[in-house]
PLY file of the C-alpha trace (Angstrom):
ply
format ascii 1.0
element vertex 182
property float x
property float y
property float z
element edge 181
property int vertex1
property int vertex2
end_header
-0.17 0.17 0.05
1.30 3.29 -0.89
0.34 6.31 1.31
1.76 9.71 1.32
1.28 10.15 5.18
2.77 6.95 5.97
5.69 7.52 3.89
6.78 10.71 4.99
6.90 11.72 8.60
8.53 15.02 8.63
9.91 16.86 11.63
7.75 20.00 12.31
9.50 23.00 11.55
9.83 24.29 14.81
11.99 21.07 15.84
14.36 21.66 12.74
17.43 23.80 12.94
16.89 27.36 12.18
19.24 27.12 9.22
16.72 24.77 7.57
13.83 27.32 7.61
13.21 30.37 5.37
14.68 33.24 6.63
12.74 35.00 9.36
9.45 33.17 8.26
9.93 29.83 10.22
8.98 28.00 7.08
10.63 24.79 6.57
12.44 24.81 3.06
12.82 21.55 1.19
16.40 20.40 0.94
15.76 18.45 -2.20
16.48 19.90 -5.44
13.55 18.89 -7.01
10.62 21.28 -7.22
6.72 21.00 -7.70
5.20 21.45 -10.86
1.63 21.64 -12.38
-0.07 22.64 -15.57
-2.80 25.17 -16.07
-5.06 25.26 -18.99
-7.80 27.82 -19.03
-8.76 31.04 -17.83
-8.38 32.55 -14.28
-7.43 30.66 -11.23
-10.20 30.07 -8.60
-9.56 30.72 -4.91
-8.87 26.91 -4.49
-6.02 26.94 -6.72
-4.68 30.07 -5.32
-5.00 28.77 -1.75
-3.25 25.47 -2.69
-0.32 27.13 -4.68
0.27 29.24 -1.49
0.09 26.03 0.87
3.14 24.53 -1.47
5.24 27.95 -1.06
4.32 28.00 2.68
6.03 24.48 3.15
9.09 25.52 1.48
8.58 23.88 -1.95
9.62 25.69 -5.03
6.53 25.52 -7.14
6.21 25.98 -11.10
3.15 26.45 -13.03
3.23 25.64 -16.51
0.75 27.11 -19.00
0.27 27.79 -22.63
-0.98 31.36 -22.13
0.04 34.01 -19.71
-1.66 33.58 -16.26
-2.53 36.58 -14.06
-3.22 36.35 -10.33
-0.39 33.73 -9.34
0.48 34.02 -5.66
3.90 35.28 -4.76
6.73 32.76 -4.92
5.16 30.99 -7.65
7.19 30.74 -11.22
5.38 30.43 -14.30
7.14 28.98 -17.36
5.96 27.96 -20.83
4.36 24.42 -21.25
5.84 24.29 -24.72
9.03 23.34 -22.82
7.66 20.30 -21.66
4.79 19.38 -24.43
4.68 21.48 -27.49
1.49 20.63 -28.99
-0.39 22.65 -31.46
-3.92 21.87 -30.17
-4.85 20.94 -26.59
-6.88 17.65 -26.26
-10.18 18.13 -24.81
-12.50 15.63 -23.87
-15.57 15.95 -26.22
-18.56 15.20 -23.40
-16.76 16.68 -20.43
-15.04 19.62 -22.11
-12.04 18.86 -19.71
-8.35 18.82 -21.06
-7.44 15.85 -18.61
-6.27 13.86 -21.37
-3.74 16.60 -22.24
-2.69 17.09 -18.74
-2.24 13.28 -18.22
0.30 13.52 -21.48
1.82 16.48 -19.99
2.56 14.90 -16.56
4.19 12.06 -18.10
6.48 14.37 -20.43
7.28 16.33 -17.49
8.59 13.42 -15.43
10.53 12.55 -18.70
12.28 15.66 -19.37
12.72 17.06 -15.83
13.11 16.04 -11.96
9.98 17.87 -11.06
7.25 16.31 -8.93
3.79 16.55 -10.51
1.28 17.91 -8.38
-2.46 18.90 -9.34
-3.25 22.61 -9.03
-6.05 21.54 -6.15
-3.60 19.73 -3.86
-3.46 21.44 -0.45
-0.47 21.00 1.75
-0.67 20.47 5.38
2.98 19.77 5.71
6.17 19.52 3.69
6.36 16.89 1.01
9.45 14.68 1.19
10.88 15.29 -2.47
14.01 13.12 -2.00
12.48 9.74 -2.93
12.64 8.83 -6.67
8.98 7.23 -6.62
6.07 9.40 -5.29
2.83 8.23 -5.43
-0.73 9.75 -3.97
-3.38 7.31 -2.67
-6.66 7.36 -4.73
-9.64 6.70 -2.59
-12.09 3.88 -3.89
-13.38 0.47 -2.82
-9.89 -0.97 -3.59
-6.49 0.52 -3.31
-5.55 2.34 -6.27
-2.67 4.82 -7.11
-3.71 8.15 -7.81
-1.66 10.89 -10.01
-2.55 14.15 -8.20
0.96 13.78 -6.72
3.22 11.69 -8.91
6.87 11.46 -9.26
8.59 8.55 -11.42
12.17 8.43 -12.29
13.29 9.53 -15.72
14.67 6.37 -16.79
12.31 4.03 -14.82
10.69 1.00 -16.70
6.95 2.20 -15.29
7.56 5.91 -17.01
8.75 4.33 -20.27
5.77 2.02 -20.46
3.19 4.69 -19.39
4.74 7.11 -22.35
4.56 4.22 -24.53
0.93 3.47 -23.52
-0.18 7.27 -23.80
1.49 7.74 -27.20
-0.41 4.77 -28.79
-3.95 5.87 -28.63
-6.01 2.63 -28.67
-9.45 2.64 -30.13
-11.25 2.84 -26.39
-9.35 6.13 -25.71
-9.88 7.62 -29.26
-13.59 7.26 -28.55
-13.24 9.57 -25.76
-12.20 12.33 -27.95
-15.46 11.99 -30.33
0 1
1 2
2 3
3 4
4 5
5 6
6 7
7 8
8 9
9 10
10 11
11 12
12 13
13 14
14 15
15 16
16 17
17 18
18 19
19 20
20 21
21 22
22 23
23 24
24 25
25 26
26 27
27 28
28 29
29 30
30 31
31 32
32 33
33 34
34 35
35 36
36 37
37 38
38 39
39 40
40 41
41 42
42 43
43 44
44 45
45 46
46 47
47 48
48 49
49 50
50 51
51 52
52 53
53 54
54 55
55 56
56 57
57 58
58 59
59 60
60 61
61 62
62 63
63 64
64 65
65 66
66 67
67 68
68 69
69 70
70 71
71 72
72 73
73 74
74 75
75 76
76 77
77 78
78 79
79 80
80 81
81 82
82 83
83 84
84 85
85 86
86 87
87 88
88 89
89 90
90 91
91 92
92 93
93 94
94 95
95 96
96 97
97 98
98 99
99 100
100 101
101 102
102 103
103 104
104 105
105 106
106 107
107 108
108 109
109 110
110 111
111 112
112 113
113 114
114 115
115 116
116 117
117 118
118 119
119 120
120 121
121 122
122 123
123 124
124 125
125 126
126 127
127 128
128 129
129 130
130 131
131 132
132 133
133 134
134 135
135 136
136 137
137 138
138 139
139 140
140 141
141 142
142 143
143 144
144 145
145 146
146 147
147 148
148 149
149 150
150 151
151 152
152 153
153 154
154 155
155 156
156 157
157 158
158 159
159 160
160 161
161 162
162 163
163 164
164 165
165 166
166 167
167 168
168 169
169 170
170 171
171 172
172 173
173 174
174 175
175 176
176 177
177 178
178 179
179 180
180 181
């Protein structure tokens, strides 16, 4: 069973040496060189995403939001980058029925892990404590009747068999997936 809470039992920031805290804030800074990254497609951020991004920064994580167009209203401490650095698509894949770009986001998250050491985090993940970014593999639990691995927080090593297989499967659109686009 993979559980983020069980996998990481961080020290409280006040129990860490002063040198590990952001200067003058008491905020624990992640020692790992990896940063959090997400993709934003669409219009303005809602209060939920702003709150979640602030929670990531508060807990010392360098956070990058990739997008295909300029994004206003990003909280202080959040870095914006062009999504074409990771996935240069002329069109964003949109699910015909739901009008959601989830297919595009799924492809982007795999390409992100293949081209960088960033940890994928959905824009609506709220942090209650710092995340241990030192592990090569990081999964989030997905609530359902039987245990599953979710992809709201995900890290696979660049050269792992799991990532290579996921990329292979994602780039060969089977007939079932193709019907989602109709």
